[in-house]
N, C-alpha and C positions, 0 to 999 in steps of 0.2 A: 187330419192330424200333420204336426207340420215334423219338418224333418231335424232330427237332434243340430245342436250346433258344436263346433269343436271346442275344447275347451283352451281357453288361453288365458297368459298371463294377463294383467291389466295392462292397458296403456302404461308407455314412459316416455318422457323427453328424450330428445337425441341428448342432452346437456347429462341427462342422467345415463346414457347410454356410455355415452365418453368416461363414465367413472370407473365402469366395468376396465380392466387392463389385461386383456387377454393375447397370451404370445407364444410365439412357438419356439418351441425347444427340443433336443435329440434327448431318446431316453439312453442314458449310460451304464444303469443298470436293471435290471429286475427279477425279484426274487420272491418266493413263494411268501404267505402271508397269514399262515394256519390258524391264529390266533382271530381272524378277523369273525366278525359272526355270519358273514356271507363270504364268498370265497373269494379272494382278492390277490391282488400282485401289488408289492412294495414297488414302486419305481422311483427312480435319480433320475433328475432331467435337468440338461444344461441347457440355460436361456441366455449363453453367455456374459461379457464381462458385468453389465450394467444390473442385472439379476441375479446370474451366477445360479449356481446348483443347488436344488429345491427338490424335496421329497412327497410323494403323492401315492396314495391309496387308492388302488381302483378295481372296481368290481368288473373284470374285464377277462375271466379266466374261459368262458366260454366260446368268445369268437378270436383271442388272442393267446396264443401259448406264450409262456416267457421266454421261451427260447427264441421266439419270431419278434420281440421288441426291441433288442439294445440297437442302438442305430437308425430306429425309426422316428421322424417328427413327428409332432403331436400340439395340440393346442390345450391351452391351462390358463384359468383366470391365478394370476401372479397375485393379486393385491386384497384375496379375503385372510383374514385373521387364520394363524393355525389351528386346527382342528386334530382333537387327542381323539387317534382311534385306536381303543383297546392299548396296549404298548406301542404306539407308534404316533409319533406326531407329523401329519399332515401336512405339508405346507402349501401346496397350490391344488387346484381345483382340474383335474384331466378331464377334458371335457369327452362328449362322447355322442351319439343318437342311439335309439334302440333301433334292432334289426326286427323280423317278423315278427319274432316272440319274443319280443322285448327285452333280449339281451344286449348289452353294451358294444359297440361300435367304435371304438375310438374314430377321432375328425382331427386331421391335419392338412396340410397343404398337400396339392396334389404333382408336387415336383419340388425339387430341393427349395427350399427358403432361407435367408440369413435367420441365423438364430438370434434370438430375442426379438426380431421382427414383430411389431403389434398391428394384431386385429383391426382392420377399418372399414 
């Protein structure tokens, strides 16, 4: 019997990676999103003067109470097209990883970073 192999995405080139624009921003507002199919929070994130303020819907309620989010730095993909989620237009994809139960944990710098800084 062979060991199962982990599921991974297809290999991409470094040039493909450079097409994904991931920036650090600071959450300036966090509100409930009761219209979402799965529990979610509406975020307003400031990415600085180059990118500006953007909105995002994030399914983060299990690990991140909305009261803890304002002022937190997060990473987000800022160059995907906007996506309609119910009555809300999500403009960026806020990034996270799963915890031991598969619930989203936000990712961000481990100490303050300049807002708008690009991941590399």
